[in-house]
N, C-alpha and C positions, 0 to 999 in steps of 0.2 A: 504494500500500500504506500502510495506517495505521501511524504511527510509535509506537514505545514510548519514552516519556520517563522519565528518572530525575531527579527534582528534589529538591535538598536545601533545607532551610528553606522547606518548602512549606505552612506553616500560615498564612502572612500575606505581605503585600507582593508583590514581583514573583513569588515562588514560587507562591503560591496563585492569582494571576491568570493566570499562564502555564498552570498545571495546569487551571484552569477552561476557558480557551479551547481547550486541546488536547482536553479531554474533549468539549466542545461540537461539535467537528468530527469526532469519532469516533475519535480517537487513544486509545492506552492510556497510563496514567500511573501510575508508581510515585512516590508523594509521600511524602517522608520528613520527620520532625520528631522532636524529642526526646520528644514525647508524641504518638503517632499519633491519639489521640482529638481533638486540636485540628485535625488535617487533616479528619477526618470531620465535625467541627462546622462547618468552613468550607466544605467541598465537598459534604457529604451522602454518602449511600450511592450507589454507581454501579458497574455491572458491569465497567466498564473501569478502575476505580480500585483500586490496592493501596496502602493507607496503612501505612507501616512506621516502626518506632522506629529512629531514628538520631541519635546524638550524634556529629557529625563528628570530634570529638576522639578517638573510640574506633575504632581501625582494625578491630578484630574485628567491631564492629557494622556497619561499612561492608561488609566482606567478606560477612557474613551477609545483609545487605540486597540486595547484588548477586546472591547465589545465589538468594534468594527471588524476586527480579524475574525471573530467567531461568526458574526453575521455574514461575512463573505465566504469563509471556508469551512465553518462548522466546528472547528477545533484548533488547538495549538499543540503541536507535538514537540517542538524544540524551541526553547528560548535561548537566544544568544545575547547575553548582557555584554555588549561590546563597547558601548559609548564611553568615552573617557579621554583625558588628555594628560600631558606630563607637566611637571613643574621642576625646573632645574635650579638648584641653589642650595646652599648650606641650610641646615635646620634653623640656625640663628638668623640667617638672612631673610627667611620667609616671614613676612608680616602676617598679622591675624587675618586680614582680608584675603590674602593669597591662599592661606591654609584653608580658610572656610570655603572658599570657592572650589578648591580642589576636592574637598570632601563632599560638597553639594552635588557634584557631578559623579565622581568616581565611586562613592559609597552610598550616599543618600539617594542618588539617582538610580543605582542598581536596586536598592531596596524598594523604591517607588514602583519600578517596573515589575519586580518579582511579586510584590503584593497585588499588582493588577492581574498578572497572568496565572499565578498559582491557584486561585479559585477555579479557573477553567480546567487546569490539569487535575486538581483534586476531584472535580465532578466527573472527569473522564476516567479517573483511576489510572492515568498514564501520563508520561511526559518526560522530558529530559531538559534540565537547566544547565547551560554552559556559562559559567562566569569567567570572563576573560581577565586574568590577573597578569602576572609578569614574573620573570625570574627575580626581579626586584621585590616581589611579594613573598619570596622565600628566603632570599639572602640579600641583605642591604648593601647599597653602594654609596660611597661619598657623593654628595651632590644630588642624590635622589631620595633623601631621607623622608621628606613629606610625601612625595609621590609614592614611594615604596610603602609608607605606612598605610596609605589608602588601600594598597594591594594586599598588605598583611591583613587588613580588616576584611577584605574580600575572601582571603583564604580561610579565616576563622569563621566567617558567615557560611561559607560553602561547606566546610566540614560539619557544622551543626545542621545545616539544611539537609545534607546527605543522610544524616542519622534520623532526622525528623520525618523526612519524606519517603524514605525507603519503604516503610510499612504501607504507604499509600500508593505504591506503584510508580513513584516518580524518582528518577535518577538525577544526581547532581554531580557535575565535574567542574573543578576549577582548572583552567588551562593556563599554563605558565610559559608563554613564549619568551625566547631570548631576544637578541637584536635581529630584527627582520628588515628587509629592504623596502620599507614603506615610507610614508611621509611623516612618521612619528617625530622625527627630529627636525622637521620644518616648523616654521612659526605657526602654521595652520594647526598643529597638534601639540606644540611645545611652548610653554611660557617660561621665561626666565624671571627670577626674582628681581624686583626693582632695586633692592639694595645689594651691594657687594662689599665684602669686608676683606681687606688686604691679607689678613692673617690666614685666610683659607686659600691663598693662591696656589700652594703646593698640592692641595687635595681637590677642592671643588674647582679651582681655576683650571687645574689639569684635566678634570672631567669635562669642563666646558670645551676645552680645546679638542679633547678626544671625540666628543659628540659632534662637533663641527666637522672634524676630519673624516669620521666614519659614516656620515650621512649619505645614504644611497650607496654605501659600500658594505652594508651589514651582511653577515654570513647567511642569514635565513631567507628562504624563498617564500614570499607570502602566498603565492599560488599553491605551493605544496602544503602550507599551513591550512588553507581553505579545504584542500582535499583531505587533510587529516581530520578536520572537523566533521566532514561528511562521513568518514569512516567511523569516527567516534559516535555519531548519531545512529549509525547502523548497528552498533555493538549491543548485544543482549546483556553484557556484563561490563559496562564502562567503568573506568577507574575513577576514584574520587579526585585524584590529581593526574594531570597529563602534562609532562614536560615536553616542550617542542623546541628543537634546535640543539646542536651539539654544544653550544656555549652554555645553555641552561643545564644540560645533563652534567657537564663538567663542574659548574658552579654548585649545583645541588649536592653532588657527591662530595665536593670539597667541604661544604658546610656541614654535612652529616658527619664527616670524619672529624672536623674541628670540634663540633659539639660533643661527640663521644670522647674525644681526647680530654677536653676540659672537664667533663663530668667525671671521668676516671680520676683525674688529678685532685678533684675536690669531693670525691665520693664520701670520704669519712665525715667531712663537715656536712654534706648534704643529708646523710643518714642520721647524724647526731641530733637533729632538731625534733625528733619525735618525742612524745611523752615517755617517761621512764617505764610505764607499764607496757607500752608497745615495744620498747627496746628490749625489755626482759623476755617477752614472747618471741622476738626475733632471734634472741641469743639461744 
């Protein structure tokens, strides 16, 4: 049976490529963006496509979009929470307004859309939620602290959602892409902090230079990522986490080893904080 996709941020990047591949194989796609005409411009007119206006920061729009999707296609099988943007700068450099705006889109926006779509999936007794995170949501990078923290939030939400929704027949996967050759590092998807502090030149400053130099030379192929999402949607037993890109795999393995090493070094202290009655039982 052909799937019905609901994709946020579908006018460019991972969103538009996933929509394109889904349409090519005969699936139905609800592609949302703040301006639906940008979706039509990117994908063209298609009988299986419904382009809708959705600013994920506006929960009422998310609810309306979910209702329109069901009215057109009868169900929603796959939700891809893809909308988001990056903020580059040291944690101290990011002002309250910049941090709040980042969370409004990357975290609260994802929650708005999820709350709008999950009632549909619960009624169906089926569905698959794909929350697009980042390698930076599993392992932090200098210069990406605030952005990464929004993706750390997405990771935690996804793990809990997976446990809560599994008994209801709904799957949840948090997707962790590495650096892919999209426009994420362009000004259309990336915001730099207004303030810059000289003390961070060796760390965050170096990251700014790296980001500028690697733009459109990233190792990941976004077309292959879109194909991987279709494969994920077709899986009867999808993972809770899906790492995409060799750089992500390398970074995740390195962090896991680092955490295990530190925990082993501090294991005595870690285990010493239980109540005495618990320690006696353990002994």
